C-alpha positions in Angstrom: -13.1 -5.6 -16.4 -9.8 -4.6 -14.8 -9.9 -4.7 -11.1 -7.5 -1.8 -10.9 -7.8 1.1 -13.3 -4.8 2.7 -15.0 -5.3 5.8 -12.7 -4.5 3.6 -9.7 -1.4 2.0 -11.2 0.7 5.2 -11.2 2.5 4.5 -7.9 3.4 1.5 -5.8 1.9 2.8 -2.6 0.3 -0.1 -0.6 -3.2 -1.1 0.2 -5.2 0.0 -2.9 -8.8 -1.3 -2.7 -10.8 -2.4 -5.8 -12.3 0.7 -7.4 -15.5 -1.1 -8.5 -16.3 -2.1 -4.9 -15.6 1.5 -3.7 -17.8 2.9 -6.5 -20.7 0.7 -5.3 -20.2 1.9 -1.7 -20.2 5.5 -2.7 -23.4 5.2 -4.7 -25.1 3.2 -2.0 -24.3 5.4 1.0 -24.0 8.9 -0.4 -25.6 11.2 -3.1 -24.2 13.6 -5.6 -23.2 16.8 -3.8 -22.6 15.0 -0.5 -19.3 15.4 1.4 -17.3 12.2 1.9 -14.0 11.6 3.8 -11.2 9.1 4.0 -9.1 9.8 7.2 -6.4 7.3 6.1 -6.5 7.9 2.4 -3.3 6.2 1.3 -3.0 6.2 -2.5 -6.5 7.8 -2.7 -8.6 5.3 -4.6 -11.8 6.0 -2.6 -11.4 9.8 -2.8 -10.7 9.6 -6.6 -13.8 7.5 -7.2 -15.9 9.8 -5.0 -14.7 12.9 -6.9 -15.5 11.3 -10.2 -19.0 10.5 -8.9 -19.5 14.2 -8.1 -19.1 14.1 -4.3 -17.2 16.7 -2.4 -14.1 15.0 -1.2 -11.8 15.4 1.8 -8.7 13.2 1.5 -6.6 13.0 4.6 -3.3 11.2 5.3 -0.6 12.1 7.7 2.1 10.3 5.6 3.6 13.1 3.4 4.1 10.9 0.4 0.5 9.6 0.5 -0.7 13.2 0.7 1.6 14.1 -2.2 0.2 11.2 -4.3 -3.4 12.2 -3.5 -2.8 15.8 -4.7 -1.4 14.7 -8.0 -4.1 12.0 -8.5 -7.0 14.4 -7.9 -5.6 17.3 -9.9 -7.4 18.0 -13.2 -5.4 21.0 -14.3 -2.3 19.3 -15.8 -1.0 19.5 -19.3 0.2 16.1 -20.4 1.7 17.4 -23.7 3.7 20.0 -21.7 4.8 17.2 -19.4 6.1 15.2 -22.3 7.9 18.3 -23.7 9.6 18.9 -20.3 10.6 15.2 -20.2 12.2 15.4 -23.6 14.3 18.3 -22.5 15.3 16.4 -19.3 16.0 13.2 -21.3 18.3 14.9 -23.8 20.6 15.8 -20.9 20.1 12.8 -18.8 20.5 10.1 -21.4 24.3 10.6 -22.1 24.9 10.6 -18.3 22.9 7.4 -17.8 24.5 5.7 -20.8 27.9 6.4 -19.4 27.0 4.4 -16.3 25.3 1.5 -18.1 27.5 1.2 -21.2 29.4 -2.1 -21.5 31.7 -3.8 -24.0 30.2 -7.0 -25.1 32.2 -9.1 -27.6 33.9 -6.0 -28.9 30.7 -3.9 -29.2 29.3 -1.2 -26.9 25.9 -2.1 -25.6 23.6 -0.4 -23.0 22.9 -2.8 -20.1 19.3 -2.9 -19.0 19.8 -5.2 -16.0 22.7 -6.5 -14.0 22.5 -9.4 -11.6 24.7 -8.7 -8.5 25.4 -10.6 -5.4 25.0 -9.4 -1.8 28.6 -8.1 -1.9 27.6 -6.0 -5.0 29.8 -8.2 -7.4 28.2 -8.4 -10.9 27.4 -11.9 -12.0 25.3 -11.5 -15.2 24.2 -8.8 -17.6 21.3 -8.3 -19.9 20.8 -6.0 -22.9 18.6 -5.7 -26.0 20.5 -5.8 -29.3 19.6 -3.2 -31.9 16.7 -4.4 -34.0 15.9 -7.4 -31.8 12.8 -8.0 -29.7 14.6 -10.4 -27.4 17.2 -9.5 -24.8 20.6 -11.1 -24.6 21.8 -12.4 -21.2 25.5 -13.2 -20.5 27.7 -14.2 -17.7 30.5 -11.9 -16.6 33.9 -13.4 -17.1 36.4 -13.8 -14.2 38.0 -10.4 -14.9 35.0 -8.4 -15.9 33.5 -7.8 -12.5 36.7 -5.9 -11.4 36.3 -3.7 -14.4 32.7 -3.0 -13.6 33.5 -2.2 -10.0 36.6 -0.1 -10.9 34.4 2.3 -12.9 32.0 2.8 -10.0 34.9 3.4 -7.6 36.5 6.1 -9.7 33.3 8.0 -10.5 32.1 10.7 -8.1 28.5 11.6 -7.4 28.1 15.3 -7.6 24.4 15.7 -7.2 22.4 15.7 -3.9 21.0 12.4 -2.7 19.3 11.5 0.7 21.3 9.9 3.5 18.3 9.7 6.0 18.8 7.0 8.6 16.4 4.0 8.5 14.6 3.4 11.8 16.0 0.1 13.0 13.4 -2.6 12.7 14.3 -6.3 12.2 10.8 -7.1 11.0 11.4 -5.1 7.9 15.1 -5.8 7.7 16.1 -2.2 8.6 19.4 -2.8 10.2 21.3 -0.5 12.6 23.3 2.1 10.8 21.5 1.7 7.4 20.8 4.8 5.4 18.4 5.3 2.5 21.4 5.6 0.2 22.5 2.0 1.2 19.4 0.7 -0.6 21.0 1.6 -4.0 24.2 0.8 -5.8 26.5 3.7 -6.5 25.5 3.4 -10.2 21.7 3.7 -9.6 22.3 6.3 -6.8 24.2 8.5 -9.2 21.6 8.2 -11.9 18.7 8.9 -9.6 20.4 11.9 -8.1 21.1 13.4 -11.6 17.6 12.6 -12.8 16.0 14.4 -9.8 18.3 17.4 -10.2 17.3 17.7 -13.9 13.6 17.4 -13.0 14.1 20.3 -10.7 16.0 22.3 -13.3 13.8 21.9 -16.3 10.3 21.2 -15.0 7.8 23.2 -13.1 4.2 23.3 -11.9 1.8 20.3 -11.8 3.9 18.7 -14.6 6.9 18.7 -12.3 4.9 17.1 -9.5 3.8 14.3 -11.8 7.4 13.7 -12.9 8.3 13.4 -9.2 5.5 10.9 -8.8 7.1 8.8 -11.6 10.5 9.3 -10.0 9.5 8.0 -6.5 7.4 5.2 -8.1 10.5 4.0 -9.9 13.0 4.1 -6.9 12.4 0.5 -5.7 12.6 -0.8 -9.2 16.2 0.5 -9.5 17.3 -0.4 -6.0 18.9 -3.4 -4.3 15.5 -4.4 -3.1 14.5 -6.0 -6.4 15.0 -9.8 -6.2 15.1 -12.2 -9.2 12.5 -15.0 -9.3 15.0 -17.8 -9.4 12.4 -20.5 -10.4 12.0 -18.6 -13.7 15.7 -17.9 -14.2 18.5 -16.0 -12.5 17.5 -12.7 -14.1 13.7 -13.0 -14.1 12.5 -9.8 -12.4 10.6 -10.0 -9.1 8.9 -7.1 -7.4 9.5 -5.1 -4.2 6.6 -5.5 -1.8 7.6 -4.4 1.7 10.7 -4.1 3.8 14.4 -3.5 3.1 15.7 -7.0 2.7 18.6 -7.4 0.3 18.9 -11.0 -0.8 21.8 -13.2 -1.9 21.4 -11.7 -5.3 19.5 -8.7 -6.6 18.8 -7.0 -9.9 20.3 -3.6 -10.7 18.1 -2.0 -13.4 18.9 0.8 -15.9 17.4 4.0 -14.3 16.5 5.7 -17.6 15.0 2.5 -19.1 12.8 1.8 -16.1 11.9 5.5 -15.5 10.5 5.8 -19.0 8.4 2.8 -18.5 7.1 4.2 -15.3 6.4 7.6 -16.9 4.3 5.9 -19.5 2.2 4.4 -16.8 1.9 7.9 -15.1 0.7 9.5 -18.4 -1.6 6.6 -19.1 -3.0 6.7 -15.6 -3.5 10.5 -15.6 -5.2 10.4 -19.0 -7.5 7.7 -17.6 -8.4 9.9 -14.7 -9.0 13.0 -16.9 -11.1 10.9 -19.3 -13.6 10.2 -16.4 -14.7 13.9 -16.6 -15.2 13.8 -20.4 -17.6 12.0 -22.8 -15.1 9.2 -23.2 -15.7 8.0 -19.7 -16.6 4.3 -19.3 -20.4 3.8 -20.0 -20.9 7.6 -19.8 -24.4 7.7 -21.2 -25.5 10.4 -18.8 -22.7 12.9 -18.3 -22.4 14.4 -14.9 -22.6 18.2 -14.5 -19.8 18.6 -12.0 -20.1 21.1 -9.2 -17.9 19.4 -6.6 -14.6 20.2 -5.0 -11.9 18.4 -3.1 -9.5 19.0 -0.2 -6.3 17.2 0.6 -5.3 17.3 4.3 -2.3 16.0 6.2 -3.9 16.0 9.6 -3.3 13.6 12.4 -6.4 11.3 12.2 -6.8 11.7 16.0 -7.3 15.5 15.6 -9.1 16.1 12.3 -9.4 19.8 11.4 -13.0 19.2 10.1 -16.3 20.7 11.4 -18.4 18.4 13.6 -21.3 16.6 11.9 -20.3 17.9 8.4 -19.6 14.6 6.6 -22.2 12.5 4.9 -20.2 9.3 4.4 -16.8 8.0 5.5 -14.7 5.1 4.1 -11.3 4.2 5.3 -8.8 1.4 5.2 -7.3 1.8 8.7 -3.7 1.0 9.7 -2.9 -2.7 9.6 -1.4 -2.8 13.1 2.0 -4.2 12.6 1.5 -5.5 9.1 2.8 -2.5 7.3 4.8 0.2 9.2 3.9 2.8 6.5 6.1 5.7 7.6 9.2 3.6 8.2 9.0 2.0 4.8 8.0 5.3 3.0 11.4 6.7 3.9 12.5 5.4 0.5 10.1 8.0 -1.1 9.8 10.7 1.5 13.5 11.2 1.8 14.1 11.8 -1.9 11.4 14.5 -1.9 12.7 16.0 1.4 9.3 15.3 3.0 9.4 14.9 6.8 7.0 12.4 8.4 5.4 12.9 11.8 6.5 9.6 13.2 5.3 10.4 16.7 1.6 10.7 15.6 1.5 7.7 13.2 -1.1 5.1 14.4 0.8 1.9 14.0 2.3 -1.1 15.8 6.1 -1.1 15.2 8.6 -3.7 16.3 11.3 -1.0 16.4 12.7 -0.5 19.8 13.3 3.2 18.9 9.5 3.8 18.8 6.9 3.4 21.6 4.3 1.9 19.2 3.0 -1.2 20.9 -0.5 -2.8 20.8 -1.7 -0.8 23.9 -0.7 2.4 22.2 -2.3 1.3 18.9 -5.6 0.5 20.6 -5.7 3.8 22.4 -4.9 5.8 19.3 -7.3 4.0 16.9 -10.0 4.6 19.4 -9.3 8.3 19.5 -9.3 8.3 15.6 -12.6 6.6 15.5 -14.0 9.1 18.0 -13.0 11.7 15.5 -14.9 9.8 12.8 -18.0 9.8 15.0 -17.6 13.5 15.7 -17.4 14.7 12.1 -20.0 12.2 10.7 -23.6 13.3 10.6 -26.2 11.4 12.7 -27.5 8.2 11.3 -24.9 8.3 8.4 -22.6 5.5 7.5 -18.9 4.6 8.0 -17.3 1.7 6.1 -13.9 0.2 6.9 -11.8 -2.9 6.1 -10.3 -5.6 8.3 -7.2 -7.5 7.2 -6.5 -10.3 9.6 -7.7 -12.4 12.6 -4.8 -11.2 14.7 -6.2 -10.8 18.2 -4.5 -7.5 18.7 -5.5 -5.7 15.5 -9.0 -7.2 15.2 -9.7 -6.5 18.8 -8.4 -2.9 18.7 -10.5 -1.9 15.6 -13.7 -3.7 16.7 -13.5 -2.2 20.2 -13.0 1.3 18.8 -16.2 0.9 16.7 -18.3 -0.4 19.5 -17.1 2.1 22.1 -17.8 4.9 19.7 -21.4 3.9 19.2 -21.4 2.5 15.8 -24.0 -0.1 14.8 -23.3 -2.9 12.3 -25.2 -2.3 9.1 -23.6 -4.7 6.6 -20.4 -6.8 5.8 -18.9 -8.5 2.8 -15.7 -9.7 1.3 -13.6 -7.5 -0.9 -11.9 -9.4 -3.8 -8.3 -8.5 -4.0 -5.9 -8.5 -6.9 -3.1 -9.6 -4.5 -2.8 -10.7 -0.9 -0.4 -9.4 1.8 2.5 -11.8 2.6 0.7 -12.5 5.9 -2.5 -13.6 4.1 -0.6 -15.7 1.6 1.6 -17.5 4.1 -0.9 -18.3 6.8 -3.3 -20.9 5.5 -5.7 -20.7 8.3 -6.2 -17.0 8.5 -8.7 -14.9 6.5 -8.1 -14.6 2.7 -9.0 -11.1 1.5 -10.4 -8.1 3.3 -13.6 -7.9 5.3 -15.6 -4.8 4.4 -17.8 -3.6 7.3 -20.3 -0.8 7.1 -21.5 0.8 10.3 -24.1 3.4 11.2 -23.7 6.3 13.6 -26.3 5.8 16.3 -27.1 9.2 17.9 -28.1 7.4 21.1 -25.7 4.4 21.4 -26.6 1.5 23.6 -24.2 0.7 26.5 -21.4 -1.7 25.8 -21.1 -5.1 27.6 -17.8 -5.7 29.4 -17.0 -9.4 29.8 -13.9 -11.1 31.1 -11.5 -12.7 28.7 -12.6 -16.1 30.1 -16.3 -15.3 29.4 -15.6 -14.1 25.9 -13.5 -17.1 25.1 -16.2 -19.4 26.4 -18.8 -17.6 24.4 -16.9 -17.8 21.1 -16.0 -21.4 21.6 -19.6 -22.5 22.4 -20.9 -20.4 19.5 -18.5 -21.9 17.0 -19.3 -25.4 18.3 -23.0 -24.7 17.7 -22.4 -23.6 14.1 -20.2 -26.5 13.3 -22.8 -29.0 14.6 -25.3 -27.4 12.2 -22.9 -26.9 9.2 -20.4 -29.7 9.6 -17.6 -27.4 8.5 -17.0 -23.7 8.0 -14.0 -21.8 6.5 -12.1 -19.2 8.5 -13.8 -16.3 6.6 -17.3 -17.4 7.5 -16.5 -18.0 11.2 -14.8 -14.6 11.3 -18.0 -12.9 9.9 -20.3 -14.7 12.2 -18.3 -13.8 15.3 -18.1 -10.2 14.1 -21.9 -10.0 13.8 -22.2 -11.5 17.3 -19.8 -9.0 18.8 -21.5 -6.0 17.3 -25.0 -7.1 18.0 -24.2 -7.9 21.6 -21.9 -4.8 22.0 -19.1 -6.9 23.4 -15.9 -5.1 24.2 -13.1 -7.7 23.7 -10.1 -8.1 26.0 -7.1 -10.3 25.4 -8.9 -12.8 23.2 -7.5 -14.2 20.0 -10.1 -15.8 17.8 -7.5 -17.7 15.7 -6.0 -19.1 18.8 -9.5 -20.3 19.9 -9.9 -22.1 16.6 -6.5 -23.8 16.5 -6.7 -25.0 20.1 -10.3 -26.3 20.1 -11.1 -27.3 16.5 -9.5 -29.2 13.6 -8.7 -27.8 10.1 -9.7 -30.4 7.5 -8.2 -31.2 4.1 -11.2 -29.3 2.7 -9.7 -26.2 4.4 -12.6 -26.0 6.8 -12.9 -25.9 10.6 -14.6 -29.0 12.0 -15.3 -30.5 15.4 -12.6 -32.8 16.8 -14.8 -35.9 16.6 -15.7 -35.1 13.0 -11.9 -35.0 12.2 -11.5 -38.4 13.9 -14.3 -39.8 11.7 -12.7 -38.4 8.5 -9.3 -40.0 9.3 -10.6 -43.5 10.3 
């Protein structure tokens, strides 16, 4: 079975969790008619699955684009035939405009380019088009004089439609340079086409159908920007994918806006139909149709101050901020700006390397603790709260774990979530955790006091505990050590200070060829 359903492939928003795992959690920790909450909803996979399972849903995310996606995802009153009718009207006017920008004379014939390879100075190097009646695309190199012709057309044309010029928040970690604007992420060609397409959506579409077209529009922006790299090992024009950040490489792919938008719109329609099917008899394995009586709310509250009644929630799941792994609001500017949505940067819970923002680890730990105190406030006594961990970074792991312990949550269960893809951090760091740890906690109405130990004491405790395990097991992978330490921390109510578990591992133990941690003397035996 597909790990991600079509309904969760409509937009490129980050951090989607496997729907099958979430479905199991919802069924395990709540009942039909219960009210469930995700305070950091993101794309909205959890809330969607809960709504399908006849739970009352509260979806909350401070990021405007996440909130916008959630609204469109959960909406049932949309007419897909009307959507296609509106799109056909838009396309009839947009297609000639788009063709003017992507038309090219190839060997005496006018062709429509689908992709152009350009260098970091925007000079076109290669082009690609699909000949009429052919299944295969034709790639060609620009001659010595052709780039000038390509650039001259861009220079003489004027962009008459509105487009955003929002300033990027300077952050070297995501390649957001000083003075960069959103419009700098696009060539003049794709900027003009995006601007015209958006204006036509506003002109000819309305209602929920218009909102879905704008979901397709934002989901397609990165595909037709300078942020799309080629996978050089597969060929100079083999398409890569935008993951995070605003890095523009030595070469990038300039894609035909209409061509790629239509592909994205097909995914939107397919995804929305998949969602709507869940409420009909065609739903997967729908032997016992649900009699729906539930409702949903989409909120855009600061997670530190949820506008939700105390002890009113039956179950909470969330995928909390990754610390400094993904500065969501800073990167979402590519979407928020085009929809004229204004993020509340000040109240985002995040660690940012930007010097323009006061978002360090101390601030993150303070704010995530307040957010988890809100989780405790709105959750009913003895009910459950599930969350995911993403790394062994001392700062992120410590902040989230401490927030759970300080707010009186007891460890109930933990497991690994299987991911379709890993974050760049998880891919590049061999010795860190692979995948996400799913932890389920229970709200204890009468929490036990926490134990405050010095950093030296905690480090010594962790080191001795790992040594004991390795003497018994003769080797453990990072994931297993992480889970065991987590269980120890929760069971003993240990508030962690400046202690980095990965640092303890690398400084005191060896990482074997079998990708397991072993004692130093065991490593010496293996190598002799």
